[in-house]
C-alpha positions in Angstrom: -121.3 -104.5 -49.0 -122.8 -107.5 -47.2 -125.0 -105.6 -44.6 -126.5 -108.5 -43.0 -123.4 -110.6 -41.9 -122.0 -111.6 -38.8 -119.7 -109.1 -37.4 -117.1 -111.0 -35.7 -115.0 -109.6 -32.5 -112.4 -107.1 -33.1 -109.5 -107.6 -34.0 -106.1 -105.0 -34.0 -104.6 -104.4 -37.1 -101.3 -102.1 -38.0 -102.6 -99.6 -40.9 -100.0 -96.6 -42.1 -101.4 -93.8 -43.4 -99.7 -90.5 -44.4 -102.0 -87.4 -44.1 -100.5 -84.1 -44.3 -97.3 -85.1 -42.8 -94.8 -83.3 -45.2 -94.6 -79.5 -45.3 -92.0 -78.5 -46.9 -90.3 -78.3 -50.2 -89.1 -81.0 -52.5 -86.3 -83.8 -50.7 -82.8 -82.3 -50.6 -80.2 -84.9 -50.5 -77.4 -85.8 -52.4 -76.4 -89.4 -53.2 -73.0 -89.7 -51.5 -71.2 -92.2 -54.7 -71.4 -93.7 -57.5 -73.9 -96.6 -57.5 -73.5 -100.2 -58.8 -75.8 -101.0 -62.0 -78.3 -102.8 -59.0 -78.5 -103.5 -55.4 -80.3 -106.4 -53.2 -81.2 -105.0 -50.2 -83.0 -107.9 -48.0 -84.8 -107.4 -45.6 -87.0 -108.3 -42.8 -91.1 -108.8 -43.0 -92.8 -108.3 -39.5 -96.7 -108.1 -39.1 -96.9 -107.3 -43.4 -94.3 -104.9 -43.4 -90.8 -104.3 -45.0 -87.8 -103.5 -42.4 -84.6 -102.2 -43.9 -81.7 -102.1 -41.7 -80.2 -98.7 -42.0 -78.2 -95.9 -40.5 -79.5 -91.7 -40.1 -77.0 -89.6 -38.0 -74.6 -92.9 -37.4 -77.8 -94.0 -35.3 -78.6 -97.9 -36.5 -81.1 -99.5 -36.4 -84.4 -100.2 -39.6 -86.6 -98.1 -41.7 -90.1 -99.3 -42.9 -89.8 -98.8 -46.6 -93.6 -96.7 -47.3 -93.8 -95.8 -50.6 -97.2 -93.8 -49.3 -94.9 -90.9 -48.2 -93.8 -89.1 -50.3 -90.2 -87.6 -48.2 -88.1 -89.7 -45.4 -89.8 -89.4 -41.8 -87.9 -89.9 -39.1 -88.8 -91.3 -35.3 -89.0 -88.6 -32.8 -87.6 -90.7 -30.2 -84.0 -90.7 -31.7 -84.6 -86.9 -33.2 -86.6 -84.9 -30.7 -82.6 -83.0 -30.2 -82.6 -82.5 -33.5 -82.2 -78.5 -34.9 -85.9 -77.8 -36.0 -86.3 -76.1 -39.8 -90.0 -75.5 -40.0 -93.3 -76.5 -37.3 -96.8 -77.5 -38.1 -99.4 -80.0 -36.8 -99.7 -82.9 -38.8 -102.8 -84.1 -39.9 -104.1 -88.5 -39.2 -106.3 -91.1 -39.5 -110.0 -89.9 -38.0 -108.4 -86.0 -38.6 -106.9 -85.7 -35.5 -103.9 -83.6 -35.5 -100.4 -84.4 -34.1 -97.3 -82.1 -33.5 -94.4 -82.4 -36.2 -91.5 -80.6 -37.5 -88.9 -80.7 -40.2 -85.4 -81.2 -39.7 -82.1 -82.0 -42.1 -80.1 -84.8 -41.2 -75.6 -85.6 -42.3 -76.2 -88.6 -43.5 -78.6 -91.6 -44.3 -76.9 -94.8 -44.9 -79.8 -98.1 -45.6 -77.3 -101.1 -46.8 -75.5 -100.0 -49.8 -77.0 -97.1 -50.2 -76.1 -93.6 -48.8 -77.0 -90.0 -49.4 -76.2 -86.6 -47.1 -78.1 -83.7 -46.3 -81.4 -84.9 -46.3 -84.5 -82.9 -45.7 -86.9 -85.4 -43.1 -90.2 -85.1 -41.0 -90.1 -85.7 -37.0 -93.1 -87.0 -35.8 -93.4 -89.9 -32.6 -93.3 -92.9 -33.8 -93.6 -95.2 -31.0 -96.5 -96.7 -31.1 -94.9 -98.6 -34.4 -92.2 -99.6 -32.1 -94.2 -101.2 -29.7 -96.3 -103.0 -32.4 -93.4 -104.4 -34.2 -91.4 -104.7 -31.1 -87.7 -103.2 -33.3 -86.6 -100.1 -33.2 -87.8 -98.1 -36.0 -86.2 -95.0 -37.2 -88.1 -93.8 -39.5 -90.2 -94.7 -42.8 -88.3 -94.0 -46.2 -90.3 -92.7 -48.7 -90.0 -92.2 -53.2 -88.1 -89.2 -53.3 -85.3 -91.1 -51.7 -85.2 -93.8 -55.0 -86.6 -91.4 -57.4 -83.7 -91.9 -60.1 -83.7 -95.7 -59.8 -86.0 -98.5 -60.8 -87.4 -100.4 -57.7 -88.2 -104.3 -57.6 -89.8 -105.8 -54.1 -90.0 -109.1 -53.7 -92.1 -110.6 -51.1 -91.5 -114.0 -51.6 -87.9 -113.9 -51.7 -87.6 -110.8 -49.4 -85.7 -108.8 -51.1 -85.9 -105.3 -52.7 -84.2 -104.7 -55.8 -83.0 -100.7 -56.9 -81.5 -100.6 -60.3 -79.5 -97.6 -61.4 -81.4 -96.0 -64.4 -79.6 -93.5 -66.7 -80.9 -90.4 -68.0 -84.3 -91.8 -69.6 -84.6 -94.8 -67.7 -83.6 -97.6 -68.5 -81.4 -100.1 -66.3 -77.7 -99.2 -67.3 -77.7 -103.1 -66.9 -79.0 -106.0 -69.1 -82.2 -102.7 -69.8 -83.7 -106.1 -72.0 -85.0 -107.6 -68.4 -87.0 -104.8 -67.0 -89.8 -106.2 -65.7 -92.3 -103.3 -66.9 -91.5 -104.4 -70.4 -91.9 -108.0 -69.9 -94.7 -108.0 -68.0 -98.7 -108.5 -69.0 -99.7 -106.2 -66.0 -98.3 -102.8 -66.0 -98.6 -99.1 -66.3 -98.5 -95.1 -66.3 -98.0 -93.8 -63.1 -100.5 -91.2 -62.5 -98.6 -87.5 -62.3 -98.4 -86.2 -58.8 -95.7 -84.9 -56.7 -94.0 -89.0 -55.0 -97.0 -90.6 -55.0 -97.2 -94.2 -57.2 -101.2 -94.2 -58.3 -102.6 -96.6 -60.2 -105.1 -97.3 -62.2 -107.7 -100.1 -61.2 -111.5 -101.5 -61.2 -113.8 -102.7 -59.4 -117.2 -104.0 -60.5 -116.4 -102.1 -64.1 -115.7 -99.1 -62.4 -112.4 -96.9 -62.8 -110.4 -96.8 -59.2 -107.0 -94.9 -58.4 -105.3 -96.7 -56.3 -102.2 -95.2 -54.5 -99.4 -98.5 -54.0 -98.4 -98.2 -50.6 -96.2 -100.5 -49.1 -97.1 -99.5 -45.3 -101.0 -100.5 -45.5 -101.3 -103.8 -44.1 -104.6 -104.3 -46.2 -106.2 -102.9 -49.0 -108.4 -99.6 -47.6 -111.2 -98.4 -49.9 -112.9 -95.1 -49.5 -116.3 -95.1 -47.9 -118.1 -92.4 -50.4 -117.0 -95.1 -53.1 -119.7 -95.9 -55.2 -122.5 -98.2 -53.5 -122.3 -100.7 -56.5 -118.4 -100.9 -55.5 -118.6 -101.5 -51.7 -120.9 -104.0 -52.2 -118.5 -105.9 -53.2 -116.6 -106.0 -49.9 -118.0 -109.1 -47.8 -118.3 -107.3 -44.2 -117.1 -109.7 -41.8 -116.2 -107.7 -38.7 -115.3 -104.5 -37.4 -111.5 -103.5 -37.1 -109.2 -101.0 -35.4 -107.6 -99.1 -38.0 -103.7 -97.2 -36.6 -102.5 -94.2 -38.7 -99.0 -93.1 -38.4 -99.8 -90.4 -35.4 -101.2 -93.0 -33.3 -104.8 -92.2 -33.5 -107.4 -94.5 -34.1 -110.5 -95.1 -36.2 -113.1 -98.2 -36.1 -113.1 -99.3 -39.6 -115.2 -102.2 -41.2 -113.3 -105.4 -42.6 -114.0 -108.1 -44.5 -113.0 -109.0 -48.1 -113.2 -108.0 -51.7 -114.5 -110.2 -54.2 -112.8 -108.8 -56.9 -109.2 -106.3 -58.1 -108.8 -105.6 -61.5 -105.9 -104.4 -62.7 -104.8 -104.1 -66.7 -103.5 -107.7 -67.7 -104.1 -109.1 -63.9 -107.2 -110.0 -62.0 -106.9 -110.7 -58.3 -109.9 -112.1 -55.9 -110.9 -112.6 -52.7 -108.9 -109.9 -50.9 -108.9 -108.5 -47.4 -109.9 -104.7 -47.0 -111.2 -102.7 -44.6 -113.1 -99.6 -45.5 -112.2 -96.2 -44.3 -112.8 -92.4 -44.7 -109.0 -91.2 -47.3 -110.4 -87.4 -47.4 -107.2 -86.5 -44.7 -105.5 -87.4 -47.4 -106.7 -86.3 -51.1 -106.8 -83.2 -49.0 -103.1 -83.4 -47.8 -101.8 -83.9 -51.2 -104.3 -82.2 -53.1 -105.6 -85.3 -55.9 -108.3 -87.9 -55.0 -107.4 -91.6 -54.5 -110.5 -94.5 -54.2 -108.0 -96.7 -51.9 -104.8 -97.9 -50.5 -103.1 -101.5 -51.8 -99.7 -102.6 -50.2 -99.4 -106.4 -49.4 -102.3 -107.2 -50.4 -100.6 -106.6 -53.4 -96.8 -107.7 -52.6 -98.1 -111.4 -51.5 -99.3 -112.5 -54.7 -95.9 -111.5 -57.1 -93.4 -109.0 -57.6 -93.7 -105.6 -58.1 -91.7 -103.0 -59.5 -92.0 -99.0 -60.6 -89.8 -96.9 -63.1 -89.1 -94.1 -61.1 -87.1 -92.2 -64.2 -89.9 -93.5 -66.9 -93.0 -93.2 -64.5 -93.6 -96.8 -64.9 -94.6 -99.7 -62.6 -95.5 -103.4 -63.0 -96.7 -106.2 -62.0 -96.1 -110.4 -62.2 -97.7 -112.6 -60.2 -95.7 -115.5 -58.9 -97.5 -118.2 -60.6 -96.9 -116.0 -63.9 -94.0 -118.3 -65.4 -91.2 -115.8 -66.7 -91.0 -115.9 -70.9 
């Protein structure tokens, strides 16, 4: 870190962490009907977050696409009277805890896609609504899309789900899969429903969580000094968690992040503790990346084949 750099005035970004928010078994859901070969989901981009229109138990609103969450999370504001299946204290930013419970909803619809009998966690998300100025019903986690290839294009503000066969091949135009055509691609780390990818900073190997709910790159403060020195720190920032808790962190610019087949430069970043997240999911995380990557290209993940790819917007189609 550039310790001698002057620190600017506070700035308050919105960051989503999912630290021990899910305590149940694997997600239990049933897709209502067969889906087409692919579905396009136009979305709103608000404060660098992806908002998809949807409905839960006939209640309309927006859901935040959150690949840092394994499962579905609902906003307690609208589902506080739901039947409680289990209760616990959910861990949050800085070690704070908040009340949470699990429930099951009859139907979840995200535009053209529908599920029935979906298990979900219920948390207080009213502070997120206040930040975004939109009716937020909840967060969409990875397990909802485990049978698809997901493609996110922030430039065109569209998410595409490709229907896959049992081997993970697209049922339509399988030769056009991004993970086959892109120079920047890799295998997912085998863990739960998290999207964990390999990266390097200053030649040191990193494991990053691809989290569309993270507005900035987050680096674990316990990383080696050689790595953290690659961040030119110039301000203090307030980090907001899913639980509404806030902590002060250092912010700046990471000189370079190396992915397999692609190098990203001058990335806005913050340095914070990710210990709670690691304990919640029983994994070690060196960092979280979301908008910092999506803002530079198309990200695709095939949940069946456990593969991911990234294609910079500047890269010409081959």
